[in-house]
C-alpha positions as CSV (number, residue, x, y, z in Angstrom):
1,M,21.0,233.2,79.3
2,S,21.6,234.9,75.9
3,P,18.9,237.1,74.4
4,P,16.6,235.6,71.8
5,N,17.8,235.7,68.2
6,T,15.3,238.2,66.7
7,P,15.8,240.7,63.9
8,L,16.1,243.5,66.6
9,S,18.6,241.7,68.8
10,R,21.1,240.4,66.3
11,P,23.2,242.6,64.2
12,E,22.6,242.2,60.5
13,I,25.5,241.7,58.1
14,L,24.3,242.6,54.7
15,T,25.7,241.1,51.6
16,P,26.5,243.3,48.7
17,A,23.5,241.9,46.8
18,M,21.2,242.6,49.7
19,Q,22.5,246.1,50.0
20,L,21.8,246.7,46.3
21,R,18.2,245.2,46.7
22,L,17.6,247.3,49.8
23,Q,18.9,250.5,48.0
24,A,16.7,249.9,45.0
25,L,13.7,249.2,47.3
26,E,14.3,252.3,49.4
27,A,14.6,254.4,46.1
28,Q,11.2,253.0,45.0
29,H,9.7,253.7,48.4
30,E,11.1,257.2,48.4
31,A,9.6,257.9,45.0
32,E,6.2,256.6,46.1
33,A,6.4,258.7,49.3
34,I,6.9,261.8,47.2
35,Q,3.9,261.0,45.1
36,L,1.9,260.3,48.3
37,E,3.0,263.7,49.7
38,R,1.6,265.4,46.5
39,L,-1.7,263.6,47.0
40,E,-1.8,264.6,50.7
41,A,-1.0,268.3,49.7
42,L,-4.0,268.2,47.3
43,A,-6.2,266.6,49.9
44,R,-5.2,269.3,52.4
45,L,-6.0,272.0,49.8
46,M,-9.4,270.5,49.2
47,D,-10.4,269.7,52.8
48,A,-8.3,271.5,55.4
49,R,-6.4,274.5,54.0
50,F,-8.1,277.4,55.5
51,H,-8.7,278.2,59.2
52,L,-11.6,280.4,59.9
53,P,-12.0,281.9,63.5
54,I,-15.6,281.0,63.6
55,L,-15.1,277.2,62.9
56,P,-13.3,274.8,65.2
57,I,-12.0,272.8,62.2
58,P,-10.3,274.0,59.0
59,I,-12.1,274.0,55.6
60,G,-10.8,273.6,52.1
61,L,-11.7,274.4,48.6
62,D,-14.1,271.4,48.6
63,T,-16.4,273.3,51.0
64,I,-16.0,276.6,49.1
65,I,-16.5,275.0,45.6
66,G,-19.5,273.1,47.0
67,L,-21.3,276.4,47.5
68,I,-21.7,276.7,43.7
69,P,-25.2,275.4,43.1
70,G,-25.5,272.4,40.8
71,I,-21.9,272.0,39.7
72,G,-19.7,272.6,42.8
73,D,-19.8,269.2,44.2
74,T,-19.4,267.7,40.7
75,I,-16.2,269.7,40.3
76,S,-15.0,268.5,43.6
77,L,-15.8,264.9,42.6
78,G,-13.4,265.2,39.7
79,I,-10.6,266.5,41.9
80,S,-11.2,263.7,44.4
81,G,-10.9,261.3,41.5
82,V,-7.4,262.6,40.9
83,I,-6.5,261.4,44.5
84,V,-8.0,257.9,43.9
85,A,-6.2,257.7,40.5
86,G,-2.9,258.7,42.1
87,S,-3.4,256.1,44.8
88,R,-4.1,253.5,42.1
89,K,-0.8,254.4,40.4
90,L,0.9,253.7,43.8
91,N,-0.6,250.2,43.8
92,V,-2.9,250.8,46.7
93,S,-5.0,247.7,47.3
94,A,-8.4,247.2,45.5
95,A,-10.1,247.2,48.9
96,S,-8.7,250.5,49.9
97,L,-9.5,252.0,46.4
98,M,-13.2,250.7,46.9
99,Q,-13.3,252.4,50.3
100,M,-12.0,255.6,48.7
101,G,-14.7,255.4,46.1
102,A,-17.3,255.0,48.7
103,N,-15.9,258.0,50.6
104,I,-16.1,260.1,47.4
105,F,-19.6,258.9,46.7
106,V,-20.9,259.8,50.1
107,D,-19.2,263.2,50.0
108,W,-20.7,263.9,46.5
109,L,-24.2,262.6,47.3
110,I,-24.7,264.4,50.6
111,G,-22.9,267.4,49.1
112,L,-25.8,267.8,46.6
113,V,-28.1,268.8,49.4
114,P,-28.0,272.6,49.8
115,I,-26.5,273.9,53.1
116,I,-26.6,270.5,54.8
117,G,-24.2,269.1,52.2
118,D,-21.8,272.1,52.7
119,L,-21.9,271.6,56.5
120,F,-21.2,267.9,56.0
121,D,-18.2,268.6,53.8
122,I,-16.6,270.5,56.6
123,G,-16.7,267.5,59.0
124,W,-16.4,264.6,56.5
125,Q,-13.2,265.6,54.7
126,G,-13.4,262.7,52.3
127,N,-10.1,263.5,50.6
128,M,-8.2,263.5,53.9
129,R,-9.8,260.1,54.7
130,N,-8.6,258.8,51.3
131,V,-5.0,259.9,51.7
132,R,-5.0,258.4,55.2
133,L,-6.1,255.1,53.7
134,A,-3.5,255.3,51.0
135,R,-0.7,256.1,53.5
136,A,-1.8,253.2,55.8
137,H,-1.7,250.8,52.9
138,L,1.7,252.0,51.6
139,E,3.4,252.0,55.0
140,A,2.3,248.5,55.7
141,R,3.4,247.3,52.2
142,W,6.8,249.1,52.5
143,A,7.4,247.3,55.9
144,E,6.4,244.0,54.3
145,E,8.7,244.6,51.3
146,R,11.7,245.5,53.5
147,E,11.1,242.4,55.6
148,A,10.9,240.2,52.5
149,V,14.2,241.5,51.2
150,M,15.9,241.0,54.6
151,K,14.5,237.4,54.8
152,A,15.5,236.6,51.2
153,D,19.2,236.7,52.0
154,I,19.0,234.6,55.1
């Protein structure tokens, strides 16, 4: 009995046109991955850059800036908006962008409460949550786009 004819079991012979489409798609994905890595670096800086021996999890500038009474959390809100705007430029879905907005709102609102908000920031890490949402969306989209290009030539 021969193995089933699935994409993983049959060798693919790519036409020159398909090769060009795949190369263009991979170049686009690579450019998007670079942008995503920049957003992830910003999120790490804001949420998980510094390791303190007294804390089991890392903290970031969001926690430190949040200690400034009155304006610290609003400053962090603006920086978090940069991550959402960058995700929007990467065509992250509206549902994911709404979830990101909710994460930012929760972070900002609870962050306004002195001390409790600062402790919450350490555990919540809203920026890291948001870049994980962006990565999950993009990786799923990239897989779908590759599959669509492969099927288009069959």
